[in-house]
PAZAPA-4460 file (N, C-alpha, C; in steps of 0.05 Angstrom, whole numbers, plus 32768, in hexadecimal, padded with zeros to 4 digits):
% residues 191
    n_x    n_y    n_z   ca_x   ca_y   ca_z    c_x    c_y    c_z   seq   type   mol
   8011   7FE8   8000   8000   8000   8000   8011   8019   8000     1      M     A
   8026   8019   8011   8038   8030   8012   8046   8035   7FF7     2      E     A
   804D   801F   7FEA   805A   8022   7FD0   8048   8030   7FBC     3      H     A
   802F   8028   7FBB   801B   8035   7FA9   8018   8052   7FB0     4      A     A
   8016   8059   7FC9   8013   8075   7FD2   802B   8085   7FCA     5      Q     A
   8043   807A   7FCD   805B   8088   7FC5   805C   808D   7FA7     6      S     A
   8053   807A   7F97   8052   807D   7F7A   803D   8093   7F73     7      L     A
   8027   8094   7F82   8013   80A8   7F7C   801E   80C4   7F82     8      M     A
   802E   80C7   7F97   803A   80E1   7F9C   804D   80E9   7F86     9      K     A
   805C   80D6   7F7C   806E   80DB   7F65   805E   80E4   7F4D    10      D     A
   8047   80D7   7F49   8036   80DD   7F32   802C   80FA   7F34    11      K     A
   8023   8103   7F4B   801A   811E   7F4F   8030   8132   7F4A    12      V     A
   8048   812C   7F53   805F   813D   7F4E   8065   8140   7F31    13      A     A
   8065   8129   7F22   806A   812A   7F05   8054   813A   7EF7    14      L     A
   803B   8136   7EFE   8025   8145   7EF2   8028   8163   7EF6    15      E     A
   8032   816B   7F0E   8036   8187   7F14   804D   8192   7F02    16      N     A
   8062   8182   7EFE   8078   818B   7EED   806E   818E   7ED0    17      E     A
   805D   817C   7EC7   8053   817E   7EAC   8042   8197   7EA9    18      I     A
   8031   819D   7EBD   8020   81B5   7EBC   8031   81CE   7EBC    19      R     A
   8047   81CE   7ECB   8059   81E5   7ECB   8066   81EA   7EB0    20      T     A
   806F   81D4   7EA3   807B   81D6   7E89   8066   81E0   7E74    21      L     A
   804D   81D6   7E76   8039   81E0   7E64   8033   81FD   7E68    22      E     A
   8033   8206   7E81   802F   8222   7E88   8046   8233   7E7C    23      S     A
   805F   8228   7E7E   8076   8236   7E73   8072   823A   7E55    24      D     A
   8068   8226   7E47   8063   8228   7E2A   804E   823E   7E25    25      L     A
   8038   823E   7E34   8023   8252   7E30   802F   826E   7E34    26      K     A
   8041   8270   7E48   804D   828A   7E4D   805F   8294   7E36    27      G     A
   8066   8282   7E25   8077   8289   7E0D   8065   828B   7DF4    28      M     A
   804B   828C   7DF9   8037   828D   7DE3   803B   8275   7DD0    29      D     A
   803E   825D   7DDB   8042   8245   7DCB   8033   822E   7DD7    30      A     A
   802F   821A   7DC7   8023   8200   7DD0   8036   81EA   7DC6    31      T     A
   802D   81D2   7DCB   803D   81BB   7DC2   803D   81B9   7DA3    32      R     A
   8029   81C5   7D97   8026   81C3   7D7A   802E   81DD   7D6B    33      E     A
   8035   81F2   7D79   803B   820B   7D6C   8053   8207   7D59    34      T     A
   8050   8211   7D40   8065   820F   7D2C   807C   8221   7D35    35      S     A
   8095   8216   7D33   80AC   8225   7D3A   80BA   8232   7D22    36      L     A
   80AF   822E   7D0A   80BB   8239   7CF2   80A5   824A   7CE4    37      V     A
   80AF   825E   7CD5   809C   826F   7CC7   8094   8262   7CAC    38      D     A
   8085   8270   7C9C   807B   8265   7C83   8092   825E   7C6F    39      S     A
   80A9   826A   7C73   80C0   8264   7C61   80D2   824F   7C6D    40      E     A
   80CB   8244   7C84   80DB   822E   7C90   80F2   8237   7CA2    41      G     A
   80F3   8251   7CA8   8107   825B   7CBA   80FD   825C   7CD7    42      F     A
   810F   825A   7CEA   8106   825C   7D07   80F8   8277   7D0B    43      P     A
   80E2   8276   7D1A   80D3   828F   7D1F   80E4   82A1   7D31    44      R     A
   80E3   82BB   7D2B   80F2   82CE   7D3B   80E2   82DA   7D52    45      A     A
   80C8   82D5   7D52   80B6   82E0   7D67   80B4   82CF   7D80    46      D     A
   80C0   82B7   7D80   80BF   82A6   7D97   80DB   829A   7D9C    47      I     A
   80DF   8291   7DB4   80F8   8284   7DBC   80F7   8267   7DB5    48      D     A
   80FF   8260   7D9C   80FD   8245   7D91   810C   8231   7DA2    49      V     A
   8124   8238   7DAA   8134   8225   7DBA   8127   821E   7DD4    50      A     A
   811D   8232   7DE2   8110   822E   7DFC   80F7   821D   7DF9    51      A     A
   80E7   8223   7DE4   80CF   8214   7DE0   80D5   81F7   7DD9    52      I     A
   80EA   81F2   7DC9   80F2   81D6   7DC3   80FB   81C7   7DDC    53      R     A
   8109   81D5   7DED   8113   81C8   7E06   80FC   81C2   7E19    54      E     A
   80E8   81D4   7E1B   80D1   81CF   7E2B   80C1   81B7   7E20    55      I     A
   80BD   81B6   7E05   80AF   81A0   7DF9   80BD   8186   7DFE    56      R     A
   80D8   8186   7DFC   80E7   816E   7E01   80E4   8164   7E1E    57      R     A
   80E5   8178   7E31   80E1   8171   7E4D   80C5   8166   7E51    58      S     A
   80B1   8171   7E44   8095   8167   7E46   8093   814A   7E3D    59      L     A
   80A0   8144   7E27   80A0   8128   7E1D   80AD   8116   7E31    60      I     A
   80C4   811E   7E3C   80D1   810D   7E50   80C0   8109   7E68    61      C     A
   80B4   811E   7E72   80A3   811C   7E8B   808B   810A   7E85    62      K     A
   807F   810D   7E6D   8068   80FC   7E67   8070   80DF   7E65    63      Q     A
   8088   80D9   7E5A   8092   80BE   7E59   8096   80B3   7E76    64      N     A
   80A1   80C4   7E87   80A5   80BC   7EA3   808A   80B7   7EB0    65      D     A
   8076   80C7   7EAA   805B   80C4   7EB6   804F   80AA   7EAC    66      L     A
   8052   80A4   7E93   8047   808B   7E88   8054   8072   7E96    67      K     A
   806E   8073   7E9A   807C   805D   7EA7   8072   805B   7EC4    68      A     A
   806F   8072   7ED1   8065   8072   7EED   8049   8068   7EEF    69      L     A
   8038   806E   7EDC   801C   8065   7EDC   801C   8046   7EDA    70      M     A
   802E   803B   7ECA   8030   801E   7EC8   8038   8011   7EE2    71      S     A
   804B   801E   7EF0   8053   8014   7F0B   803C   8016   7F1F    72      Q     A
   802D   802C   7F1E   8016   802F   7F2F   8001   8019   7F2A    73      I     A
   7FFD   8014   7F10   7FE9   7FFF   7F08   7FF2   7FE4   7F13    74      E     A
   800B   7FDD   7F10   8015   7FC3   7F19   8013   7FC1   7F38    75      Q     A
   8019   7FD8   7F45   8018   7FD8   7F62   7FFB   7FD4   7F6C    76      S     A
   7FE9   7FE1   7F5F   7FCC   7FDF   7F67   7FC2   7FC3   7F61    77      L     A
   7FCA   7FB7   7F4A   7FC1   7F9C   7F44   7FCB   7F89   7F59    78      I     A
   7FE5   7F8B   7F60   7FF0   7F7A   7F75   7FE1   7F7E   7F8F    79      S     A
   7FDB   7F96   7F96   7FCD   7F9C   7FAF   7FB1   7F8F   7FAF    80      L     A
   7FA3   7F92   7F99   7F87   7F88   7F99   7F85   7F6A   7F95    81      H     A
   7F9A   7F5E   7F89   7F99   7F41   7F86   7FA2   7F33   7FA0    82      Q     A
   7FAB   7F42   7FB3   7FB3   7F36   7FCC   7FCD   7F26   7FCA    83      G     A
   7FDE   7F2E   7FB8   7FF7   7F1E   7FB4   800C   7F25   7FC9    84      T     A
   8006   7F39   7FD9   8019   7F40   7FEE   8018   7F2C   8005    85      H     A
   802E   7F21   800C   802F   7F0E   8022   8034   7F20   803B    86      D     A
   8020   7F20   804C   8021   7F32   8064   8038   7F2B   8077    87      R     A
   8043   7F13   8075   8059   7F0C   8087   8073   7F17   807E    88      S     A
   8074   7F20   8065   808C   7F2C   805A   8088   7F4A   8059    89      V     A
   809A   7F5A   8064   8096   7F77   8063   8096   7F81   8046    90      P     A
   8085   7F95   8042   8083   7FA1   8027   809D   7FAF   8021    91      E     A
   80A7   7FAB   8008   80C1   7FB8   8002   80BE   7FD6   8001    92      P     A
   80D4   7FE4   8007   80D3   8001   8006   80D1   8009   7FE9    93      K     A
   80C2   801E   7FE4   80BE   8027   7FC8   80D9   8030   7FBC    94      P     A
   80DD   8028   7FA4   80F5   8030   7F96   80F2   804E   7F8F    95      A     A
   8107   805C   7F94   8107   8078   7F8E   8109   807B   7F6F    96      T     A
   80F7   808A   7F64   80F9   808F   7F47   810E   80A4   7F43    97      I     A
   8123   809C   7F36   813A   80AE   7F32   8138   80B9   7F16    98      R     A
   8131   80D3   7F15   812D   80E0   7EFB   8145   80F1   7EF5    99      R     A
   814D   80F1   7EDC   8163   8103   7ED3   815A   8120   7ED5   100      P     A
   816D   8131   7ED9   8167   814E   7EDB   8177   815F   7EC8   101      F     A
   818B   8153   7EBB   819C   8162   7EA9   81A7   814F   7E94   102      A     A
   81B0   815B   7E7D   81BA   814B   7E67   81D5   8155   7E5E   103      R     A
   81E7   8143   7E58   8201   814B   7E4D   81FD   814F   7E2F   104      I     A
   8203   8167   7E25   81FF   816D   7E09   8219   816B   7DF9   105      S     A
   8230   816E   7E06   824A   816D   7DF8   825F   8167   7E0D   106      K     A
   8273   8156   7E05   828A   8150   7E16   82A3   8156   7E07   107      V     A
   82B5   8166   7E12   82CE   816D   7E06   82E2   8156   7E09   108      E     A
   82F3   8153   7DF5   8308   813E   7DF6   831C   8144   7E0C   109      I     A
   8325   812F   7E1A   8339   8131   7E2F   8330   8142   7E47   110      N     A
   8316   8147   7E49   830C   8156   7E60   8306   8144   7E77   111      S     A
   8302   814F   7E8F   82FA   813F   7EA6   82E1   812E   7EA0   112      P     A
   82CE   813A   7E92   82B5   812B   7E8B   82BB   8114   7E79   113      A     A
   82CD   8118   7E66   82D5   8103   7E53   82E4   80ED   7E62   114      S     A
   82F6   80F5   7E74   8306   80E1   7E84   82F3   80D1   7E96   115      E     A
   82DE   80DC   7E9F   82CB   80CE   7EB1   82BA   80BB   7EA1   116      A     A
   82B8   80BF   7E87   82A7   80AD   7E76   828C   80B9   7E6F   117      G     A
   8288   80D3   7E74   826E   80DF   7E6C   826D   80E1   7E4E   118      L     A
   8255   80DE   7E43   8250   80DF   7E27   823A   80F3   7E21   119      L     A
   823B   8100   7E0A   8225   8112   7E02   820C   8101   7E00   120      A     A
   81F6   810B   7E0B   81DD   80FD   7E0C   81D7   80F0   7E27   121      G     A
   81EC   80ED   7E38   81E8   80E2   7E53   81D5   80F5   7E62   122      D     A
   81C3   80EA   7E72   81B2   80FA   7E83   81BB   80F6   7EA0   123      K     A
   81BF   810C   7EAE   81C9   810B   7EC9   81B2   8105   7EDC   124      I     A
   81B5   80F0   7EEC   81A1   80E8   7F00   81AA   80F1   7F1C   125      V     A
   81C4   80EE   7F21   81CF   80F7   7F3B   81EB   8102   7F35   126      A     A
   81F2   8117   7F43   820C   8124   7F40   8215   812C   7F5C   127      Y     A
   8224   8119   7F69   822B   811D   7F85   8211   811D   7F95   128      G     A
   820C   8133   7FA3   81F4   8134   7FB4   81DC   8140   7FA4   129      K     A
   81E0   8147   7F8B   81CC   8155   7F7B   81BC   8141   7F6C   130      V     A
   81A1   8145   7F6C   818F   8134   7F5C   8177   8144   7F52   131      N     A
   8164   8136   7F46   814D   8144   7F3A   813C   8154   7F4E   132      A     A
   813D   814D   7F67   812C   815A   7F7B   813A   8173   7F87   133      S     A
   8154   8177   7F83   8161   818D   7F91   8174   819E   7F81   134      N     A
   8175   819A   7F66   818A   81A7   7F57   8187   81C5   7F54   135      H     A
   816F   81D1   7F59   816B   81ED   7F59   8174   81FA   7F3E   136      D     A
   8169   81F0   7F28   816F   81FA   7F0D   818D   81F7   7F07   137      K     A
   8199   81E1   7F10   81B5   81DA   7F0D   81C9   81EB   7F1E   138      L     A
   81BE   81FD   7F2E   81D0   820D   7F3F   81E0   81FB   7F52   139      R     A
   81D3   81E7   7F5E   81E2   81D6   7F71   81F6   81C4   7F63   140      L     A
   81F1   81BE   7F49   8205   81AF   7F3A   821E   81BF   7F37   141      L     A
   821C   81D8   7F32   8233   81EA   7F30   8242   81EB   7F4A   142      V     A
   8233   81EE   7F60   823F   81EF   7F7B   824E   81D5   7F81   143      E     A
   8241   81BF   7F7A   824E   81A5   7F80   8268   81A2   7F70   144      E     A
   8268   81AD   7F58   8280   81AC   7F47   8296   81BD   7F53   145      T     A
   8290   81D6   7F59   82A5   81E9   7F63   82AF   81E2   7F7E   146      T     A
   829F   81D4   7F8E   82A8   81CC   7FA9   82B7   81B2   7FA9   147      S     A
   82B9   81A5   7F91   82C7   818B   7F90   82DD   818B   7F7A   148      N     A
   82EA   81A2   7F76   8300   81A3   7F63   8316   8190   7F6B   149      I     A
   831E   817F   7F58   8333   816B   7F5C   832A   8155   7F70   150      D     A
   8310   8152   7F75   8306   813D   7F86   82F1   812E   7F76   151      K     A
   82EE   8113   7F79   82DB   8104   7F6A   82BE   8109   7F73   152      P     A
   82AD   810B   7F5F   8290   810E   7F63   8283   80F5   7F57   153      I     A
   8272   80E8   7F67   8262   80D1   7F5D   824C   80DC   7F4B   154      D     A
   824B   80D2   7F32   8237   80DB   7F1F   8229   80C3   7F14   155      V     A
   820E   80C4   7F15   81FE   80AF   7F09   81F0   80BB   7EF1   156      E     A
   81F3   80AD   7EDA   81E5   80B7   7EC2   81D4   80A1   7EB7   157      V     A
   81C0   80A9   7EA7   81AF   8097   7E98   81B9   8098   7E7C   158      E     A
   81C2   8082   7E71   81CE   8080   7E56   81BE   806C   7E46   159      R     A
   81B7   8073   7E2E   81A9   8060   7E1D   81BD   804E   7E0F   160      V     A
   81BA   8034   7E14   81CB   801F   7E09   81B9   800B   7DFB   161      V     A
   81BE   8007   7DE1   81AD   7FF5   7DD1   8190   7FFC   7DD4   162      D     A
   8189   8015   7DD4   816E   801E   7DD5   8161   801D   7DF1   163      G     A
   8170   8014   7E05   8165   8012   7E20   8174   8025   7E33   164      Q     A
   8166   8034   7E44   8174   8045   7E58   8181   8033   7E6D   165      P     A
   819A   803A   7E73   81A9   802C   7E88   81B6   803F   7E9B   166      R     A
   81B7   8038   7EB4   81C5   8048   7EC8   81E2   8043   7EC7   167      A     A
   81F2   8058   7EC6   820F   8056   7EC5   821B   8068   7EDB   168      V     A
   822C   805C   7EEC   8238   806B   7F02   8255   8072   7EFA   169      E     A
   825C   808C   7EFF   8276   8096   7EF7   8283   80A6   7F0D   170      L     A
   829D   80AA   7F0C   82AB   80BC   7F1E   82B6   80D3   7F0D   171      K     A
   82AE   80EB   7F14   82B6   8103   7F05   82C7   8115   7F18   172      L     A
   82DE   811D   7F0E   82F0   812E   7F1E   82F3   8149   7F10   173      I     A
   82E4   815D   7F19   82E6   8178   7F0D   8302   8183   7F11   174      P     A
   830B   8192   7EFD   8326   819E   7EFF   832B   81B2   7EE9   175      G     A
   8340   81C1   7EED   8348   81D6   7ED9   8360   81CE   7EC8   176      R     A
   836D   81B8   7ECF   8387   81B0   7EC2   8384   81A2   7EA8   177      K     A
   836C   819F   7E9D   8369   818F   7E85   836E   819F   7E6B   178      W     A
   8371   81B9   7E6D   8379   81C9   7E56   8362   81D5   7E46   179      G     A
   834A   81D3   7E51   8333   81DF   7E43   8323   81F1   7E56   180      G     A
   830C   81FA   7E4D   82FB   820C   7E5D   82EB   81FC   7E71   181      D     A
   82E6   8207   7E88   82D5   81FC   7E9C   82E2   81E6   7EAC   182      G     A
   82D3   81DE   7EC1   82DE   81C9   7ED3   82D7   81AD   7ECA   183      L     A
   82C3   81AA   7EB8   82BA   8190   7EAF   82C0   8189   7E92   184      L     A
   82BF   819E   7E81   82C3   8199   7E65   82AC   818D   7E57   185      G     A
   8294   8194   7E60   827B   818B   7E53   8266   81A0   7E57   186      C     A
   8251   819E   7E46   823B   81B0   7E47   8223   81A0   7E54   187      F     A
   8217   81AC   7E68   8201   819F   7E76   81E8   81B1   7E73   188      I     A
   81D3   81A5   7E6A   81B9   81B3   7E66   81A4   81A8   7E79   189      L     A
   8193   81B9   7E84   817D   81AF   7E95   8169   81A0   7E85   190      P     A
   815B   818D   7E91   8145   817E   7E84   812B   818C   7E8A   191      L     A
***
């Protein structure tokens, strides 16, 4: 029962995130279907095309997360109603849904990010103490990086391998000695 309740709370949180993103789109005078190009096929100058595309992408990701969560809720409720729970065995603690909060868009050669094994397209799930629930628009990710120069940071990413998302754990050591710009040598975008 507790597991199903926990999943329902996660569902409400995801639905709120989706509503916020849809509101952000409306604030930009756009919808999910608004054309981003003019009649000649050029990007429209009257709207922020890049921001709208990023919001639409986030909406798709959140909706996919919601669909997967709904499937988990359905299975949990089926199990609950079929009485398959053995009351002599304690109910397992609900698995924390670990959602990515940022994406690696580019990794420089010979950079700390490259040395750690980060790849363009990896989605960051955990970065030291930073995760989807506390990153504060990536501000805490920056703080975690600057407070750990030349020290390893545990990083968990979601990487698509053979069409399937996989969790990959890495050690990233931020530093300035690699010969390029920044402490990491990669570009990180919020999801």
